[in-house]
N, C-alpha and C positions, 0 to 999 in steps of 0.2 A: 379049760380056757373059755370065757364067754364069747359070744359072737361079736360083742363090741370090741374086746381086746384083740380078737383075731384080725379085725379090720384095721386096727390101729398100729402104726409103725412110725419110725422117724421120718419127718416130712421131706427133709432136703433132698436126699438121693431119690426117693420115689417120685416126688413131684417134679423135680428137675429132669429126671429121666423121661417122664411122661411128656414134659414140655418139649424135650428134644424131639421125641417122635411126632408130637403135634406140629412143631415148627418145620420139621423136614417134610411131613406129609403135606402141609399147606404150601410149601415151596413147590413141591413136585406137582401138586394139583394145578397151581397157577401156571406153571410151566407147560404142563399138558395142554391146558386150554389155549395158551398163547401159541403153541406150536401147531395146534389143530385148526384154530379159527382164523379167519381173515382179520386184518387190523380193525376194520369197522365192527365186525361181529365180537371181537374181543373187547372192544370199547364198551359195547352193549352188555356183554357178559360181566365185565368188571363193575358196571353200574349196578346190575342185579347183585353181584357179590357185595358191593358196598351197602345196598339197601337192606338185604336180608341179614347181613352181619351187624348192621347198625341195630336192627330190631333184636337180634340175639343179644346185642349189647344191652339193650333196655332190660331184657329178661335176666341178665347177669346180675342186676340189682336184687332179684330174688335170691340168688345164691349168696351174695354178699351179706344181705340182711339176715338170711336164714343161718348162715355161719356165725354171725355175731350173736343172734338170739340163742341158738343151741349152745355155743361156747360158754355164754354167760349165765345159762340155767344151772343152778346148783343142785336142785332136787327134782329132777324130771318126774320121779314117781309120785310126787304130791301135787302135780299139776293136772288139769283136766283138758288143756287144749292140745289136741293133735295138730302138729304143724303141717304135715303133708297135704291134708285136704284144703287147709286155708291157702297155702302158698300155691298149690296147683290150680286151685279155683281162680285165685287172683291172676295168675299167669295166663290162664285160658281166657279170662275176661279181656285182657290186653289183646290177645290174638283175635278175638271176635271184633274188636275195634278195627284192627287192621284189615280183616276181611270185609267188614261192611263199608269202610271208607275207601277201600281199593279202587272202586270205579271212578272215584274223584281224582286220585293222583297217579294211579298206574299208567294211564294212557300217555300222559306227558313225560313220565319218567322212564318207562320201559319201551315206549314206542311201538312199533308194529307187533312185537311178540307180547304185549302186555297181558293178554288173557292167560296164557300158559305160565308166564313168569309171575303173575299174581298168584295163580294157583300153587306154584312151587313155593312161593313166599309164605302163603298160609299153611301149607303143609309142613314146611320146615319149622316155622315158629310154633306150631302145635306140638310137633314132636320135641322141640327144644324145651318146651315148658316142663316136660317131665324131666329132662336132662338137668335143668337148673335146680329143680326141686330136690332131686336125689343127691346131686353134687353138694348142695348147701347143707344137708343134714350130714352127709359123710364128712365134709370138711369141718363142720361144727363139732362133730365127735372126735375129730382128729383121726378119722379113719382114713389115712392117707393112701393105703394100698388100694382101697376101694374107690376113692377119689381119682387117683392116678389112672386106674384102668379106665374109667369113664372118659377122662380127657384124651388119653391116647387111643382108646377104642374108637371113638367117634371120628377123629381126624383120620385114622388109618383106614376106616371103612369108607370114608369120603374118597380117599385116594384110590382105593380098589374100584370103586364105583366109577370113578372118572376114567380109569383104565378101560372099563367095559364100554363106556360112552365113545372113547376113541376108536376102539374096534368096530363098533356099530355105527360110527359116523353120525352120532346123535345131535351134533350142533349145539347152539346156545341153549335150547330148551332141554336137551338131554343132559348137559352139564348142570343146569339149574335143578332139575329133579333128582339128580345124583347127589347134589349137595344137600338137598332137603331130606332125603331118605336116610342119609347118613346120621342125621340127628336123633334118629330113633334107637341108636345103639343101646341105650339104657333099658329098652324093653327087653331085648335078649338077655342083658345082664340080670334083670330082675327076675325074669322067668327061670333062668338057669341057676341062680344062687340064693340060697336062704339068707345069706349075709345081706344082700341088698334088700330083700323083702323085709328084714328086721328094721331097716332104716325107716319104713313107712309107720312104725310104732312110736317114733320120737315125739315127746311132748316138750313144750317150752313154757317159759313164764309168760303171763299176759293174757288177756281175753282177745276175742277175734277183732274187736274194733282197734285195740292197740296194735295188734300185729299188722292189720291192714294199713293203718296210718303210717307205720314205719316202712312197710312195703312201698307204699306210694312215694314216700320221700326218696327211698333208695332207687327206685326204678326211674323216677323223674331225673335224679342226678345221673344215673347210669345211662339214661337215654341221651342226655346232653354229651356226656363223654364219649358214647358210641358214635355220635354224629361226627366227632373229630377223629376218633380212632379208626373206624372202619367204614363210616359214611362219607369220608373225604371225597371219593369220586363224585358223589351227588353235589357237594358243595362246589367242587370244580366245574361240574356241568352247569349249574344254575348261575355261575359267574362268568361263563365263557361263551362266546358265540358258537353257533352250531358248526360253522366252517372250521374254526380253530379246534373245537372239541373232537371233530372227526379224526384228527391226528394225534389225539392225546393219549392213545393206548401205551406208547412206550413210557412216558413219564408217570402215568398211573401205575403201570406194572413196576416200574423202578421204585416208586413209593412203597408199594406193598412188599417188594423183595428186600428193601433196605429196613423196613420196620420189623419184618418177621423174625429175625434172629434175636431182637430184644423183647418185642412186645407179645409174641406168642408165648415164650416161657414165662414172662412176667404176668400174662393173663392167667396162666395155670397157677403161678406162685402167689398171686396176690391174696388169696384166702389164707395162705400161711402167714402173710404179713399181717392180716387182720387179727388172727389169733394171737400172734406174738405181741403186737402192739397193745391188744386188749389186756394181755397178761403182764407185760413188762414196760409199757410206756413207749414213748418215742425213741428212746435210746435203742430199741430193738431195730430201728431203721439203719443205724450206722453201717453194719457190714453190707446190707443191700445197696446202700448208696455208693459205697466205695467200689463195690464190684461193678455197679452200673456205669460209674464214670470211667472206670478202667476199659470196659467193653466198648463204650461209645468212642473214646479216643482211638483205640486200636482199630475199631471197625471203620471210622472215618479215614484214617490213614490208609488202610487196606483198600477201601472202596475206590479211592481216586484212580489207581492203575487198574484194579481188577474189574470194577463195575462195568465200564463200557464194553470190554471183552466178554463178560459173562452174558450182558444183555444180547449181544450179537449171537451168542450160542443159542440163547433161548429163541430168538427170532432174528435171522439175518438182516430184516428190514428195519429193526429197531436201533436207533443211534442216539446216544446221549454222551456228553463229555464228563471226564473224570471229576471236575470240580462240582458238577451237579450231584453226582453220587456222594461225594464227601458231605456236601450240605444236607443231603437227604438223611444220612446216617446221623449227623449231629441233630437234626430235627427229631429223629426217631428216638435218640437218647433223651431229648428234652420232653417228649411225649411220655416216655417211660418214667422220667422223674415226676411229671405231673400225675401219672397213674399211682406211683408210690405215695405221694403226699395225699392224694385223694383217699387211697386205701387206709391211711393213718387216720384221716378225719373220720371215716366211717367207723373204724375200730373204737374211736373215742366218743362216738355217738354224736358227732358234729356234722349232721347231714346237711345243714344249711351252709357250712363252710365248704363242704365238698361241691355242692351244687353251684355256689358262687364262683369258685375257681374255674370249673369247667364252662360255665356260662361265659365268664370273662375271656377264657381262652378261644372259645369258639367265635365269639364276636370279634375278637382281634384277627383271628384267622380269615374270617369273611371280609372284614375290612380290608386286609392286605390283599386278598384276591381281587378285590375290586379296583386296585390300583392300575393305572394305564401302563403296564409293563408287559414284556413278552411272557409267554406261557411258563417257560422253565423258571424265570426270575420270580414270578409270582408264586409258583408252587414252593420253591425252596424258602422264599422270604416268609410265607405264610405258616410254614411248618417250623420255623424258628421263633417268629414273633408270638404266635398264639400260646404256645406252652410257656414261654417265659412270663407272660402276663398271668396265666392261670396259676403257676407255681408261686408267684408273688403274692397273689390273693390267699392261697392256702397258707403260706408261711406267716404272713402278716396277721390275717384274721384268726388263724388257728392258734398263733402264739397268744393273742389277746384272750381267746376263749379258755386256753389252758391257765393263763395267768389269772 
């Protein structure tokens, strides 16, 4: 059996299993931070979490485009472009921009901890550059066991390191560096396994210029989507007064906890969506959308009575009403729908449609956050309105492109 076939397995069970591990690990990591840090410190940590994972989200564009490129290459033996040096170099160039511009934006975003938090951001994004490159080739080859191990291994490592920080009382900075170091799980996997080292030999269609152009388009679009998906605390911070934001940790944590059951598994599974839509067209989305709708409805109904109780278990000082939780879960379902329609656009090589939908969703979200309402009303409304606008753009413009 070839190395490639050894890595290749049925995607659904493997990827969803990894997504469950990833989701559970993310949940527990956020809970550890919330129970360990004060409300103000946890608000600062959640801003860091939003910033660094928004930057990770930009780099996910590397994974998505590499998946599409590898899966669509029919005769890799006849090509001369090694994909890994190109995509890894491109990702590291993005990291260099983050590091060089950090002194301009980090003080206002991270506050008094900006120097170590910027360092953790640069370290994490550097390590994550390798993660997205390896993951993209693995999923493009349909090497789902290797891809799943990367997804589960990274998040499980983060949870373990968070536990160490709790024991050592490392505070905000400790949690930040623990999160960053976990993104280097791929290094251990590559050193330990020849199957992962074999991924570095993958070749794809196109010259370097063509590959870079598509990477730019994919990462630009992914960056816009990441701002809404995991950078939401930053959007909330810049549209909220300092006095109000100081008490925003409960609602920000609730947003993360309500999104995680849908968006963390979907984040792992969307590369499967890309490969299926590329092979079978948009009809491959039907079972995904049906399952997503069912989970959203059930989740919203359950969150109404369970959410307030669960939040108080995480931190007795955190209080939100049931309808807020139900609205947040519905918003999470709509963001997940937007993620699926965006993945379909990438699979069909409609990068402009993908970008336009996420830009429209982000603009609508920010516009809603600027309304003169209370904090909870603005948050819930923005997470409902923004994704609806973005999905509408994907569906209307995408249908025109297909037609």
